[in-house]
C-alpha positions as a printed Julia matrix, in Angstrom:
93×3 Matrix{Float64}:
   0.0    0.0     0.0
   2.85   2.37    0.73
   4.3    1.8    -2.74
   0.91   2.67   -4.29
   0.99   6.13   -2.72
   4.63   6.6    -3.68
   3.82   5.73   -7.27
   0.72   7.96   -7.27
   2.58  10.98   -5.93
   5.58  10.42   -8.22
   3.21  10.4   -11.23
   1.69  13.69  -10.06
   5.15  15.24   -9.66
   6.03  14.06  -13.18
   2.87  15.65  -14.6
   3.59  18.93  -12.82
   7.18  18.95  -14.09
   6.03  18.21  -17.64
   3.55  21.1   -17.52
   6.24  23.47  -16.25
   8.68  22.3   -18.92
   6.07  22.81  -21.63
   5.42  26.36  -20.42
   9.14  27.14  -20.44
   9.63  25.62  -23.88
   6.63  27.5   -25.27
   7.88  30.82  -23.92
  11.36  30.16  -25.31
   9.84  29.37  -28.69
   7.82  32.6   -28.64
  10.91  34.6   -27.66
  12.91  33.09  -30.51
  10.09  33.82  -32.97
  10.07  37.48  -31.95
  13.85  37.72  -32.28
  13.71  36.08  -35.72
  11.06  38.54  -36.87
  13.19  41.43  -35.66
  16.24  40.13  -37.51
  14.23  39.54  -40.7
  12.84  43.07  -40.82
  15.49  45.49  -42.1
  13.76  48.61  -40.77
  15.39  50.63  -38.04
  13.74  52.71  -35.37
  14.28  56.36  -34.62
  15.12  57.58  -31.12
  11.64  59.05  -30.78
   9.97  55.74  -31.68
  12.15  53.87  -29.2
  11.39  56.37  -26.42
   7.68  56.19  -27.17
   7.79  52.36  -27.16
   9.55  52.36  -23.76
   6.92  54.71  -22.31
   4.07  52.58  -23.67
   5.67  49.43  -22.33
   6.03  50.94  -18.86
   2.39  52.08  -18.97
   1.29  48.58  -19.98
   3.29  47.0   -17.16
   1.73  49.38  -14.64
  -1.73  48.43  -15.89
  -0.95  44.72  -15.71
   0.4   44.99  -12.16
  -2.62  47.03  -11.15
  -4.99  44.42  -12.57
  -3.1   41.62  -10.83
  -3.25  43.44   -7.5
  -6.99  43.98   -7.89
  -7.48  40.33   -8.82
  -5.47  39.29   -5.77
  -7.7   41.39   -3.52
 -10.84  39.88   -5.05
  -9.47  36.36   -4.6
  -8.7   37.06   -0.94
 -12.29  38.21   -0.4
 -13.6   35.1    -2.14
 -11.44  32.9     0.09
 -12.62  34.78    3.18
 -16.3   34.5     2.2
 -15.93  30.8     1.39
 -14.38  30.22    4.81
 -17.31  32.0     6.46
 -19.75  29.95    4.38
 -18.04  26.68    5.31
 -17.98  27.58    9.0
 -21.66  28.52    8.85
 -22.57  25.26    7.13
 -20.47  23.28    9.58
 -22.19  24.89   12.56
 -25.7   24.43   11.09
 -25.21  20.79   10.18
């Protein structure tokens, strides 16, 4: 019986590792595709375009972080309300 649980948990760890590896490989592939596109396009960028792109990128990152913080707050409230609901149901039944 002990070996059954060992085998079960080792299979779960293998699945988790495979999923993480796939995510890493996919992101590496996307990064390489972007670099290849940049090398294939002969156009250059002016200083003004580069500065504007940096500003837009910073603005986008601020928006993403803001959305993630808001989502985190909402998830905390959901967890808190679910805990209250479970305690209420446990007390009633």
